[in-house]
MARTORFI-39793 format. One record per atom (N, C-alpha, C): x, y negated, z negated; residue in one letter. Coordinates in steps of 0.001 Angstrom, whole numbers, padded with zeros to 6 digits, always signed. Layout:
XYZa...
//
This chain:
+153063-064716-043641m+154375-064642-043596m+154905-065111-042239m+155709-066075-042253n+156282-066688-041178n+157492-065847-040828n+157548-064831-040180t+158592-064018-039840t+159797-064518-039040t+159460-065541-038130d+160570-066225-037519d+161310-067323-038403d+160621-067745-039322k+161301-068752-040281k+162036-067807-041147k+161634-066751-041664i+162521-065804-042458i+163575-065509-041931i+163658-065128-040819l+164887-064564-040016l+165829-065724-039862l+165330-066869-039344q+166153-067848-039180q+167001-068352-040631q+166357-068391-041685l+166997-068558-043015l+167909-067649-043170l+167539-066256-043155k+168336-064939-043306k+169711-065402-042701k+169785-065798-041409k+170920-065975-040709k+171738-067141-041193k+171275-068073-041945k+171822-069104-042585k+172766-068687-043899k+172387-067621-044510i+172946-067255-045984i+174165-066535-045718i+175273-067040-046420d+176432-066471-046456d+176367-065443-047450d+176457-064307-046901l+176292-063062-047899l+177538-062760-048576l+178631-063549-048365n+179762-063614-049285n+179789-064440-050319n+178877-065504-050537r+178810-066231-051252r+177478-066240-051962r+177059-065248-052228i+175664-065017-053049i+175695-065326-054526i+175012-066154-055164p+175022-066224-056658p+174799-065115-057316p+176012-065022-058311k+176113-063626-058911k+174781-063480-059989k+174513-064667-060286h+173431-064603-061362h+172394-065656-061242h+171073-065300-061046v+169955-066038-060521v+169007-065991-061682v+168688-067189-062228a+167619-067189-063551a+166445-068112-062886a+165266-067626-063200i+164039-068228-062533i+163010-068664-063785i+162477-069623-063754i+161295-070177-064693i+160146-069887-063918i+159375-069037-064176m+158303-068455-063248m+157201-069524-063809m+156742-070502-063117d+155843-071466-063632d+154840-071855-062555d+153541-071993-063123g+152639-072633-062022g+151225-071668-062162g+151354-070534-062608n+150066-069605-062541n+148834-070073-062902n+148974-070960-063946g+147399-071489-064331g+147026-072594-063351g+147900-073368-063119r+147475-074377-062155r+147139-073927-060796r+147945-072916-060330w+147470-071966-059144w+145945-071688-059294w+145705-070849-060220a+144374-070399-060537a+143348-071616-060546a+143671-072613-061448k+142590-073581-061547k+142302-074430-060117k+143190-074507-059211e+143067-075161-057985e+142351-074284-057170e+142196-072994-057376r+141279-072000-056613r+139846-071600-057420r+139702-072510-058428f+138537-072348-059413f+138564-070978-060031f+139605-070342-060110l+139599-069039-060709l+140391-069014-062164l+139989-067951-063058p+140455-067983-064353p+142033-068162-064477p+142614-068399-065210r+144079-068384-065584r+144632-066901-065540r+143889-066020-065964t+144429-064640-065569t+144694-064164-064321t+143795-064618-063263s+144219-064348-061927s+145263-065077-061442s+145919-065897-061900g+147009-066593-061623g+148210-065719-061965g+148100-065214-063472h+148850-064333-063944h+149190-063096-062969h+148028-062607-062750q+147929-061222-061871q+148721-061664-060603q+148519-062761-059978e+149247-063064-058763e+150712-063196-058979e+150959-063753-060123g+152426-063953-060487g+153244-062612-060541g+152451-061709-060998v+153404-060380-061181v+153660-059808-059763v+152770-060114-059003k+153119-059562-057467k+154227-060210-056959k+154476-061435-057335r+155746-062104-056818r+156978-061645-057534r+156873-061194-058789v+157851-060676-059546v+158317-059298-058738v+157457-058476-058570v+157872-057371-057621v+158504-057820-056188v+157961-058654-055542d+158231-059077-054242d+160043-059614-054504d+160161-060650-055405i+161532-061168-055599i+162598-060517-056252i+162056-059256-057000v+163007-058385-057613v+163572-057425-056115v+162659-057170-055318e+163076-056347-054026e+163997-057252-053099e+163581-058500-053059v+164605-059531-052304v+165778-059497-052754v+166125-059744-054147a+167026-059915-054963a+168172-058807-054863a+167424-057468-055002t+168092-056402-054793t+169002-056332-053517t+168112-056698-052470k+168602-056524-051076k+169859-057619-050753k+169843-058614-051518l+170911-059752-051493l+171964-059265-052273l+171906-058187-053029n+173059-058077-053777n+173281-058751-055103n+172196-059541-055519i+172372-060309-056694i+172614-059674-057858i+173530-059854-058567k+174004-058684-059642k+173232-059005-060840k+172564-059998-061094y+171829-060355-062519y+170640-061353-061896y+169425-060789-062594l+167990-061692-062120l+167591-061734-063577l+167205-063269-064089s+166790-063506-065481s+165398-063958-065078s+164339-063370-065768l+163214-064190-065469l+162468-064548-066961l+161964-065706-066682y+161330-066293-068059y+159760-065791-067979y+159748-064837-068606a+158255-064132-068653a+157469-064660-069666a+157920-064876-071129f+157159-065049-072275f+158017-065904-073305f+157809-067119-073364s+158398-067981-074374s+157849-068026-075763s+158764-068562-076641t+158439-068584-078033t+157052-069428-078307t+157113-070529-077306e+155992-071555-077332e+154738-070768-076885e+154655-069889-076050n+153706-069376-075295n+152388-068772-076191n+152687-068479-077576w+151846-068208-078518w+150603-069112-078894w+151204-070531-078391k+150261-071474-078602k+149006-071423-077697k+148989-070437-076506r+147951-070198-075682r+146779-069622-076165r+145760-069564-075525p+144235-069042-075833p+144697-067443-076108p+144182-066854-077094k+144196-065535-077425k+144133-064610-076199k+142968-064911-075538n+142729-063895-074419n+143843-063952-073226n+144153-065163-073074e+145294-065354-072109e+146635-064632-072390e+146967-064637-073663i+148051-063812-074227i+147906-062444-074105i+146665-061859-074721e+146400-060398-074440e+146653-060067-072973e+146181-061034-072136s+145961-060723-070463s+147519-060431-070191s+148423-061453-070505l+149944-061401-070237l+150664-060377-070665l+150288-059661-071893m+150717-058512-072505m+150330-057230-071566m+148962-057253-071401k+148455-056312-070674k+149217-056065-069074k+149390-057401-068526l+149987-057245-067325l+151428-056860-067424l+152194-057028-068338l+153589-056682-068659l+153630-055068-068809l+152841-054711-069771v+152775-053249-069774v+152213-052551-068381v+151269-052917-067712q+151043-052524-066226q+152159-052247-065324q+152876-053530-065289y+154116-053568-064331y+154943-052701-064671y+155390-052558-065968l+156525-051523-066587l+155823-050188-066214l+154752-049719-066565r+154176-048375-066269r+154105-048094-064575r+153666-049086-063851e+153656-048694-062574e+154926-048957-061669e+155807-049651-062002k+157039-049852-061432k+158231-049224-061919k+158126-048674-063042l+159512-048293-063660l+160462-047056-063014l+159382-046081-062435d+160064-045086-061541d+160811-045747-060311d+160156-046735-059793k+160755-047286-058387k+162027-048260-059105k+161825-048966-060051i+163067-049705-060561i+164161-048617-060810i+163771-047505-061623y+165010-046617-061854y+165645-046079-060583y+164877-045414-059551k+165377-045048-058209k+166166-046323-057464k+165774-047258-057609n+166408-048360-057004n+167812-048832-057664n+168087-048027-058781n+169216-048437-059611n+169295-049614-059994n+168104-050157-060675i+168122-051520-061424i+168036-051039-062959i+168766-051879-063618k+168873-051778-065038k+168024-052902-065694k+167082-052416-066584i+166280-053465-067399i+166934-053718-068315i+167058-055197-068999q+167461-055611-070057q+166336-056828-070530q+166458-057031-071981t+165606-058031-072442t+166648-059318-073220t+165844-060439-073084m+166552-061203-074370m+165152-061867-075131m+165384-062044-076327g+164380-062752-077038g+163944-061594-078129g+163122-062131-079256d+162787-061491-080352d+161625-060514-080202d+161776-059214-079898l+160849-058328-079226l+159937-057882-080559l+160509-058170-081769s+159811-057568-082908s+158461-058256-083102s+158086-059168-082636k+156820-059952-082503k+155961-059776-081575k+156527-058799-080643l+155618-058251-079741l+154427-057175-080035l+153291-057348-079463p+152550-055876-080014p+153122-054701-079555p+153009-053617-080406i+153619-052493-080534i+153474-051537-079194i+152642-051940-078341i+152398-051145-077244i+153304-051784-076040i+153515-052962-076254v+154384-053840-075432v+155861-053332-075735v+156237-053391-076984r+157568-052859-077430r+158022-051682-077122r+156856-050504-077085k+157310-049235-076744k+157561-049263-075038k+156909-049747-074347e+156987-049835-072970e+158264-050340-072415e+158692-051480-073382v+159831-052070-073068v+161117-051121-073429v+160993-050914-074411e+161969-049698-075106e+162254-048620-074165e+161148-047988-073538k+161203-046913-072697k+161933-047413-071295k+161494-048574-070873a+162151-048857-069512a+163649-049283-069774a+164124-049985-070867i+165465-050051-071062i+166240-048529-071261i+165632-047972-071932k+166404-046459-072130k+166300-045696-070969k+165391-045602-069998k+165252-045034-068821k+166378-045669-067964k+166607-047022-067861t+167649-047383-067054t+168829-047672-067305t+169109-047429-068550i+170388-047806-069314i+171639-047455-068649i+171604-046298-067717n+172739-046015-067054n+172884-046365-065611n+171653-047259-065171n+171628-047637-063772n+172912-048533-063720n+173431-048569-062498s+174798-049662-062329s+174489-050741-061246s+173110-050934-060835g+172768-051833-059802g+172369-053282-060273g+171483-054048-059962m+171133-055067-060493m+170485-055277-061820m+170899-055843-062544v+170347-056082-063835v+169194-057159-064013v+167986-056533-064239l+166848-057200-064271l+166625-057702-065840l+166958-058950-066206n+166954-059586-067416n+165471-060292-067731n+164724-059727-068636i+163424-060234-068848i+163265-060908-070245i+163081-062251-070210a+162982-063118-071483a+161617-062862-072010a+161598-062338-073009l+160231-061998-073694l+160321-062517-075234l+159259-063469-075618n+159446-064116-076801n+160882-064771-077023n+161140-065586-075974y+162391-066016-076081y+162366-067648-076074y+163144-068178-076864g+163405-069609-076817g+164931-069891-076916g+165380-070942-076122g+166879-071224-076129g+167319-071617-077571g+166543-072389-078162r+166974-073077-079525r+167031-071984-080642r+165995-070938-080506d+166074-069977-081423d+167106-069033-081189d+167605-068879-079906e+168561-067995-079577e+169916-068535-080080e+170063-069864-080142i+171499-070453-080581i+171531-070482-082141i+170298-070725-082744i+170092-070653-084228i+170672-069318-084688i+169837-068333-083983c+170249-066849-084445c+171645-066517-084178c+172310-066858-083055g+173684-066814-082847g+174403-067359-084119g+174329-068594-084539i+174977-069213-085549i+174732-068246-086799i+173491-067924-087113k+173290-067089-088401k+174082-065751-088518k+174401-065055-087259k+175131-063798-086908k+176643-064174-087246k+177123-065164-086830i+178468-065723-086852i+178675-065751-088317i+177728-066743-088998l+178006-067036-090499l+177982-065674-091419l+177183-064817-090874e+177285-063638-091810e+178719-062774-091584e+179140-062869-090261d+180244-062038-089937d+181424-062643-090851d+181242-064040-090852v+182321-064760-091506v+182429-064462-093039v+181169-064499-093601r+180897-064074-094865r+181367-062705-095494r+181109-061646-094328l+181528-060175-094811l+182929-060239-094270l+183637-061128-093951g+185075-061014-093453g+185384-060221-091953g+184542-060174-091206k+184642-059546-089930k+185115-060838-088992k+185025-061893-089360l+185305-063318-088414l+185997-064174-089148l+187045-064715-088607k+187637-065961-089206k+187136-067179-088689k+186900-068288-089609e+186342-069615-088954e+187234-069991-087696e+188465-069920-087862e+189441-070612-087097e+189203-069704-085519e+188637-068467-085635d+188555-067692-084233d+187319-068101-083502d+186612-069018-084203i+185108-069148-083236i+185576-070503-082217i+185136-069975-081063d+185260-070888-080047d+183944-070372-079068d+183871-071187-077862g+182911-071069-076767g+182643-069630-076328g+183808-069029-076205e+183619-067610-075672e+183095-066724-076459e+183585-066766-077777m+183197-065978-078892m+181586-066385-079195m+181350-067412-079271f+179995-067803-079546f+178954-067037-078528f+179513-067105-077289s+178640-066439-076260s+178343-065001-076468s+179309-064415-077021n+179149-063176-077596n+178099-062588-078854n+177597-063864-079256y+176366-063762-080083y+175022-064001-079443y+175177-064257-078357l+173817-064641-077908l+173168-063379-077030l+171892-063450-076548y+171274-062360-076030y+172050-061930-074711y+172697-062735-074027t+173440-062644-072788t+174753-062225-072967t+175246-061595-074031q+176553-061340-074335q+177391-060526-073325q+176557-059892-072543n+177481-059115-071461n+177091-059347-070108n+176575-060759-070095m+176255-061457-068701m+176904-062464-068347m+177241-062915-067157p+177847-064085-066908p+176781-065319-066851p+177018-066540-067326d+176223-067461-067111d+175427-067660-065850d+174339-067988-065685p+173728-068467-064340p+174281-069077-063579p+174453-068792-062287d+174917-069606-061020d+173820-070651-060573d+172530-070102-060535l+171462-070707-059994l+170524-070659-060787l+169840-071752-061165l+168529-071601-061769l+167305-072142-061065l+166346-071598-060712i+165119-072006-059875i+164003-072209-060897i+163132-073251-060537r+161991-073522-061311r+160986-074089-060250r+159948-073171-059714p+158949-073594-058880p+157995-074479-059915p+156939-074873-059293s+155477-075538-059968s+155697-076973-059981s+156690-077728-059741g+156946-079033-059551g+157340-079755-061010g+157570-078921-061840e+158068-079479-063163e+159587-079540-063003e+160271-080622-063774l+161706-080841-063717l+162282-080871-065174l+162022-079648-065579r+162587-079461-067201r+162918-077991-067401r+163949-077729-068188l+164071-076470-068655l+163295-075721-069519l+162377-076329-070298s+161368-075691-071185s+161903-074313-072136s+163255-074929-072691n+163815-074322-073641n+164485-072856-073010n+164815-072782-071802f+165340-071495-071293f+166820-071577-071283f+167436-070800-071737m+168832-070593-071812m+169521-071781-071576m+169387-072601-072871l+169973-074024-073060l+171445-074050-073128l+171995-073036-073675y+173494-072930-073890y+174294-072465-072673y+173412-071460-071875q+173870-070572-070717q+173955-071702-069311q+173179-072695-069289v+173163-073108-068334v+173996-074636-068117v+174951-074705-068933a+175730-075996-068841a+176269-076246-067422a+176566-075458-066715y+177111-075831-065471y+176519-074819-064376y+175017-074568-064627t+174613-073884-063716t+173898-074947-062442t+173784-074549-061299e+172957-075388-060166e+171405-075166-060405e+170778-076236-060283f+169399-076184-060431f+168628-076366-059011f+167656-075621-058894w+166767-075912-057575w+165366-075988-057850w+164623-076975-057689f+163320-077131-058171f+162410-077192-056909f+161287-076681-056953s+160286-076589-055904s+158687-076823-056104s+158139-077633-055540d+156623-077877-055873d+155932-076681-055599d+156396-075682-054994v+155388-074280-054891v+155242-073749-056093v+153839-073453-056456y+153503-072497-057775y+154370-071208-057448y+154500-070702-058687w+155098-069175-058759w+154106-068168-057920w+152966-068155-058135p+152110-067271-057167p+152430-067380-055732p+152781-068799-055440d+153040-068750-053923d+154513-068690-053584d+155468-068578-054443f+156821-068634-054240f+157272-067144-053542f+157569-067365-052447k+157827-065933-051617k+159245-065899-051057k+159592-064850-050205e+160962-064344-049975e+161474-065793-049364e+160909-066461-048530e+161486-067669-047885e+162126-068607-048827e+161452-068781-049941h+161752-069867-050938h+163053-069508-051544h+163317-068101-052063l+164383-067700-052392l+165630-067909-051735l+165485-067774-050322y+166279-067930-049234y+166803-069573-049303y+165699-070341-049242e+166183-071640-049366e+166772-072016-050573e+166531-071651-051853a+167230-071855-052708a+168703-071567-052869a+168974-070285-052280i+170345-069983-052131i+171186-070676-051087i+170542-071060-049924i+171175-071788-048974i+171561-073116-049500i+170615-073812-050239d+171046-075174-050811d+172134-074888-051779d+172261-073818-052739y+173168-073579-053746y+174540-073266-052920y+174619-072576-051770q+175668-072608-050910q+176439-073902-050382q+175419-074986-050308k+175982-076148-049977k+176681-077074-050984k+176483-076722-052067r+177113-077296-053242r+178489-077056-053598r+179324-078061-054170k+180514-077655-054555k+180417-077663-056226k+180798-076779-056666r+180991-076555-058151r+182449-076868-058715r+182168-077806-059383r+183608-078359-060074r+183862-077714-061502r+182720-077709-062278f+182672-077241-063810f+183550-078127-064424f+183227-079516-064133g+183845-080348-064958g+185195-080925-064337g+185916-080245-063159g+187172-080828-062717g+186860-081726-061417g+187712-081721-060787i+187644-082579-059458i+187462-081942-058411i
//
């Protein structure tokens, strides 16, 4: 850790202009492991350590919402042993860190179809949500079995059902109302989306919500994504002028 560099970066951050909602596509675990001649599971294990670190830093920066892309609807295509390893790591993370998360006033939420996750994973997730439901600090929003397209289709189906039941009129449907039918209904759209690993795509993540989000890409793999990289992303974000389609 380059302490001097971190201190210099921290001085450049305007604490009055911290992005309210930061979303991160945690990518590069497998390639990080491959380059070190390690199994892909080793990359995921190291990636979990970065989650712990970044959640702590985000809390100190007073980021209100932190959304992490943990497991996508497409990730089921991966080898069975890798999927099982990812699920075990999630359970381990929640069991080991839940008390600390609770004490730090962090509230855990999820987005995605949890019904398709292994029952042991669902139980741990539900336990974490229940335990932290009244916390008023940072919201840690974990995307599990999540896909942006699926989320939009699910939202449309819910709207159609409410129209059919007479709970909603067709003419009342607008962008704000549609947002209330998404997993992020109680959250603002991301201000900043970060993707490490060198890939320059969204990979089906929060497609509706990121219409005016600022993107920040890095060649660093997620297991090597440290405190200073989050600072760099925020500093770059604070240099931009957000117009939201205006002048």
